[in-house]
C-alpha positions as CSV (number, residue, x, y, z in Angstrom):
1,M,-4.7,10.1,-8.2
2,N,-4.3,7.0,-10.5
3,A,-3.8,3.8,-9.1
4,C,-0.9,2.0,-10.9
5,N,0.4,-1.6,-10.8
6,V,-1.8,-3.2,-8.5
7,N,-0.2,-6.5,-8.3
8,R,-2.0,-9.9,-8.6
9,E,0.6,-12.7,-9.1
10,Q,1.9,-15.9,-7.3
11,A,5.0,-15.4,-5.4
12,G,7.8,-18.1,-5.6
13,G,8.1,-21.0,-8.1
14,G,8.2,-24.1,-5.8
15,A,5.2,-26.8,-5.2
16,A,2.0,-25.4,-4.9
17,A,2.0,-26.1,-1.1
18,T,5.0,-23.6,-0.5
19,E,4.0,-21.1,-3.0
20,R,2.8,-17.9,-1.3
21,A,-0.2,-16.2,-2.7
22,V,0.0,-12.4,-3.4
23,F,-3.4,-10.6,-3.1
24,A,-4.2,-6.8,-4.1
25,P,-5.7,-5.5,-1.0
26,A,-9.5,-3.8,-1.5
27,Y,-9.1,-0.3,-1.0
28,D,-10.8,3.4,-0.8
29,L,-9.5,6.6,-1.9
30,M,-10.7,9.8,-0.8
31,R,-9.7,13.2,-1.5
32,D,-10.2,16.6,0.4
33,A,-8.8,20.3,0.2
34,S,-5.7,18.8,2.0
35,G,-4.7,15.6,0.5
36,W,-5.8,12.3,-0.1
37,T,-6.5,9.1,2.2
38,I,-5.9,5.7,0.8
39,V,-7.6,2.8,3.3
40,L,-6.6,-0.6,2.4
41,D,-8.0,-3.9,4.0
42,V,-4.9,-6.1,5.2
43,P,-6.2,-8.5,7.6
44,G,-3.8,-10.7,9.3
45,A,-0.8,-8.5,8.9
46,T,0.9,-6.8,11.6
47,R,2.7,-3.4,12.2
48,E,5.9,-5.0,11.6
49,T,4.9,-6.9,9.0
50,I,3.9,-3.8,6.8
51,D,6.4,-2.0,4.6
52,L,5.6,1.3,2.8
53,E,8.0,2.8,0.5
54,V,7.9,5.9,-1.9
55,T,10.5,5.6,-5.0
56,P,10.7,7.6,-7.9
57,E,10.1,5.2,-10.8
58,R,9.8,6.5,-14.9
59,G,9.5,9.9,-13.9
60,A,6.9,9.5,-11.2
61,T,6.9,8.8,-7.7
62,V,5.2,5.5,-6.8
63,L,3.8,4.4,-2.7
64,T,4.4,0.6,-2.7
65,I,2.9,-1.3,0.0
66,N,3.7,-4.5,0.9
67,A,2.2,-6.6,3.9
68,R,3.0,-10.1,4.9
69,V,0.6,-12.2,6.6
70,P,2.5,-15.4,8.8
71,S,1.1,-18.8,7.6
72,R,-0.8,-20.9,10.1
73,G,-0.1,-24.7,10.6
74,A,-1.6,-27.4,12.8
75,P,-1.0,-27.1,16.3
76,E,2.1,-29.1,17.6
77,G,1.3,-32.8,17.4
78,G,-2.2,-32.1,15.5
79,A,-3.2,-32.2,11.7
80,M,-4.6,-29.7,9.7
81,L,-8.0,-31.0,8.7
82,V,-9.5,-28.2,6.7
83,Q,-7.8,-25.3,5.4
84,E,-10.1,-22.9,3.7
85,Y,-8.4,-19.4,4.7
86,R,-5.7,-18.5,2.5
87,V,-2.9,-16.5,3.5
88,G,-0.3,-14.7,1.6
89,D,0.9,-11.3,0.7
90,Y,-0.4,-7.9,0.0
91,R,1.2,-5.7,-2.6
92,A,-0.3,-2.6,-4.2
93,A,1.4,0.5,-5.9
94,F,0.1,3.8,-6.3
95,R,1.3,6.6,-8.5
96,L,1.4,9.6,-6.8
97,P,-0.2,12.8,-7.9
98,A,2.3,15.8,-8.9
99,D,1.4,17.8,-6.0
100,A,1.6,15.1,-3.2
101,D,4.1,16.1,-0.5
102,A,6.0,12.5,-0.4
103,E,8.0,13.9,2.5
104,R,4.6,14.3,4.8
105,I,3.3,10.8,4.0
106,E,1.5,9.4,7.3
107,A,0.1,5.9,7.9
108,S,-1.5,4.2,10.7
109,Y,-2.6,0.5,11.1
110,D,-5.7,-0.7,13.4
111,A,-7.8,-3.9,13.5
112,G,-6.6,-5.0,9.9
113,V,-7.1,-1.7,8.0
114,L,-4.2,0.7,6.8
115,S,-4.7,4.1,6.5
116,V,-2.3,6.3,4.3
117,R,-2.6,9.9,4.3
118,L,-0.8,11.6,1.5
119,P,-1.2,15.7,2.0
120,V,-0.8,18.3,-0.5
121,S,2.4,19.7,-1.1
122,A,2.5,23.5,0.2
123,K,4.2,24.1,-3.1
124,A,1.5,23.2,-5.1
125,G,-0.8,25.9,-4.2
126,P,-1.5,29.0,-6.3
127,R,0.9,32.0,-6.3
128,K,1.0,35.2,-7.6
129,I,3.6,36.1,-10.2
130,A,4.9,39.8,-10.2
131,L,5.7,41.2,-13.5
132,S,8.9,42.6,-13.8
133,R,10.2,46.2,-15.3
134,D,11.9,45.9,-18.6
């Protein structure tokens, strides 16, 4: 499976204080006989702010993952004194292998880690071809 188009970009066009950073999440890719597993770090995101989408793109199938992390501000009546922790969005896109079954993709999210399971298509297995009589 080839990673494609893992984005690192600045979102928006306003003043620096209002721009949201876009991060490419760190990920691990594993393969076994039944498919692939992608494990991505998306700390600060919630189940409600994670979006996975499979789309056809230039003759391939692409899995796109977007996760939004809400901004944190100073407490009401207070002031932000130091802000080293940058928040932003996560974006990654993966070109799926031809034998991946996009209809059966599963995902789970726990403690800042997103796991995506891409099973091998049943159609992808070997099959016998019978010879016809002429």
